[in-house]
N, C-alpha and C positions, 0 to 999 in steps of 0.2 A: 026153485032152490038156487041159492048162490053157488057159483062154481068153485072148484078147486083152482088155485093159482100156482103156477110152476115157475121157478127160477132156474133156467138152464142156459148156458152159453158155451158153445164150442171154443170160444176165445180162451177160456180158462185152461184148455189143454196146452196153451203156450207157456204155462208155468213148467219150465224144463228142469227136471230133477235128475236127468242123466239115465243112461242105459242100466237096466237091472235093478233100479231102486223101487221099493215097494209102492210108495206113494207116487204113482206115475200117471201121465196123461191117459194111458189105457184104461184107468179106472173110470174116467169121465166118458170114454167111448162106450164102456159097458153100461153106464147109466143112460146114455143116449139111446142105446139099443132097447133098454128096458122101457124108456118113455115113448119110443116109437111103436111099441106093441099095441095093436088094435087102434092105431091112429091117435093115441092119447096126446102126444106132443102137438099134433096139428090142431086138435080141437080145444085145447085147454088154454085159458088166458095166461099170458107170459108177463113176468115182471120186467119192465124196461131196464136197460143197462144204466148204471150210475156208480161211479166210484164214491165210496164213503169219504166224508170230509175230515179234516183234522179235528174240528170241533166235536164231531160225533165220536171220533176215536178216543179223545181224551176223557170221555165219560168213564172209560174203564182202563185205558192204558196211559202210561206216562208220556209226556212230550218227548223225552229222551228216547223212548222206544221207537217213535216215528222217525226221529232223526237217524238213529242207528240203522234201522232197516233201509231207509233211503240211501244212506251212505254206502252200506254194504252192496246194494244193488248197483249203485253208480260206479263203484270200484270193480264190479264184475267179480266179487268174491264168490267162492264156491259154496259157502255156508254162512250162517249167521247164528251167533250165540252158542249153538251146539252143532256137532258134526252131523246130526241126523236132520237138521233143518237146511236142506239143500236149496239153493236159489240160483236164479239166472238174472240178467239185467232187468227183466220185466216183472220179476216175482212180486215185488211190493205193490206195483201198480195193479197186478192181477188179484192180489190179496185184498186190496181196496175195493176192486170190482166185486169180488165174491162177498165181502162183508156188506157192500151196498145192496146186493141182491137180497141178502137175508133180512137186513133192516127194512127195506122197502116192501118185501113180501109180508113181513109182520105188520107194517103200517097198513097195507091193503086189507088185511084181515081185520085189524082193529077199526078201520074206517067202515067196515061192512061191505067192502067191494068184493070180497071173497070170503067163503066160509072157512076154508082151510088153506094151508100152503105147504108146498114141498120145494126145498132148495137143493138141487143136485149140483153142488159147487165143490171146488177145491181151490186152494189148499184148505184142509180142515182147520178147526180152530180151538178145540176144547183144552188143549195143553198150554196155550199161550197165556202167560202170566202178565201181571201189570207192567212189568218192564223186562220181559224176557221171552224170546221165541223158544219153543220146545216141541219135540216130538212131531215134526212135519208142519207145525202150526205157527203162523206169523201173527194173525189177529184173531181174537176170540169172537167168532161170528155170533154165537148164541148169546154170549154176554152182552155184546153190543146191541143186539135186538132187544134183550130184556131191559137194558138201560134206556133205549129209545122209547119203549112202551111205557115205562114209568115216568119219564121226563115229559112226554108229549101227550099222553092220554090219561084218562082217569083210571089207571091201573095201579093198585096197591099191592097185589099178591100175584107173583108169577111162579109157576111150577116149571122147573127145568128137570126133565128126566133124561139121564144119560145112560144108554145101554151099550156103549162101546166096550170092547174087551179091556181097554186101557182106562184107568181112572181119569176123570176129567179134572185134573189138579188145578188147571188155570181157572176154570169156572168156579170150583169150590173156593179157592183162595180169594177171588174177586168179590165173592158174596158172603163169606163165612161170618161176617159181623153184621149182616143185613137181614132182618126178618121179612123184608119185602120180597125175598126170593127163597123158595124152598128148593134146595138142590138135592136130588136123589140120584145116586149112581150105583149101577150094578156092573161089576167088572171082575176080572180075574184077580185073585188075591195078590196084594202088593209084595208078598214074599216071593212070588213067582213071576211077576210081570212088571214091565215099565209102567209108570215112572216111580214105583215104590211108595206111592201114597194111596190113601183111600181105605185105611183101616176102619173097622166098625166104631172105634172110640173117637174118631174125628167127627164131632157133632156140631161144630161152630164155636164162636167165641162171643163173649159180651152179649149185646142185644140179639145177636144171631145164634146164640146157643139153642140147640134143638131144631134148627132150620137147615141142617145138613144131615142127610141120611145116607150112609155108605153101606153097601151090601157086597162085601168081597166074597168071591166063590173060588173054591179050590179047583185046580186043574181036573178036567174030566166031568165037571158039573154039567148037568143037562137040563132039559125043560121042566122036569119035576121040581127042581129047586127054584126055578124062576117062578113057577106058579105058586109055590109055597111062600116065596118072598113077597109076591104081590098080595096074596091073600092075608098074610099075617103081619106084614110090615108096611108095605107101600100104600095100599088102598086105605087102611085105617088112618094113616098119617095125613094123606091127601084129603080125606073126607073132613078131618078137623081143620085143615088149612083153608079149604074152600078157594082154590085158585081162580083168578079172573082171566088168565091166559096160560096156555100150556105150550112150552117149547121142548122139542125132542132133539137131543144130540144122538142122531140115529147112525151109530156105527154098526156095521154088519160083520165085524171081525171076531165076534164071539161064535160065529158059525163053525161047525165041526170041521169044515174043509179049509178054514183060513190058515195060512202059513205063519201068522204072527201071534196067534192065540192058542190056548190049550183047553178051551171050553168045548162043549159038545152040543151046542144048540142047533136045531134043525131049522129049515125054512119056516116051518109053522110056528116056531116059538116067537119070531118077530111079529107075525100077524096076530098071534094071541095077545101079545103085549099091547099092540096098537089097538086092538078091540077094547081092551080094558081102559085105555086112555081116552078113546073116543067116547066111551060111556061117561067117564068123568067130565069130559068137555061138554057133553050134552047136558049134564046135570048142573055144572057150576060156571061154565065160561061162555054160555050161549054158542057153543060149538067151536070157539076160537082156539085153533091149534095149528102150529107151524112146525114141520119136521125138517131138520137140517142134516145133510150128510156129513158124517165124520169118517170113520175108518171103514175097512172092507177091502181085502187084498187078494182074495181068490176071485178072479174076474167072473167066472161062471156063477158062483154063489151070489156075488154082488148083483149081477144082472137079474137073476131070478128073484132075489129078495126085494130089490128096488121095484121090480115090476109088480110084485104082489102087494107091496107096501103102498104104492101110488094108486093102484087099482082100488084098494080098500079106502084110501083117502078120498077118492073121487065119488064113492057111493053116497 
């Protein structure tokens, strides 16, 4: 059986967001502890380090976006575009490295070198727009992987399922006119949570109409509503779409213990969702699935959930 491939690099802890900031290097330390459980990190194939190129970035981002991020880091600005996108002089270089890991892990899965992939990286990506950094995110890692898959491989239909507590506005907007990507997002209701997008009536535009599925959940929603949404909305839509590749924006901040969200998901909810997606992958994608870390800010919950997540991916 082909192995699980992991992208993990302690170098990404050098993205310095300052003391007391939620998206901190300590998150990656928690991921490392999770990956070390049972010797998983030592025995699992690793994606080699490579910074993503400008040519790859401009598949989804504007050239001006690259220049602005480079300039902000060169000037040693404290943030870029929004005050919650904190940076240090190396932040854009490290964002390139994180995106390179995600794209190359996806390539390895599509080449048949690995069955599945997990990318324990930071900074996260799903808020990054075509020409704007947002919500801790500089480059849209999952969008870049989807774009590479479609440009370089015989992939016409990609499912991106985003279960971060925050709506993946960047990913939605990058693909909302594109039927080649089915974007599904489960998140806390935009009336109560950043970034204020992801209403149920946001369904795509033009040729992409019907290829965006948003499932906003009110504060306090738990696993019962997750199961209902999968059964009644997500799985029927995915079945008709028949994806050839599945990418997960795996945020763990919908956990009941997370300080940035107000949903009540338990550890087991994330494993239950993954089980459903693995079944879809086995049916439609020849098992091809790559999971990419997004949010998750309670370090103990993050460590537990990542450990369970990766253990199931390895099976």
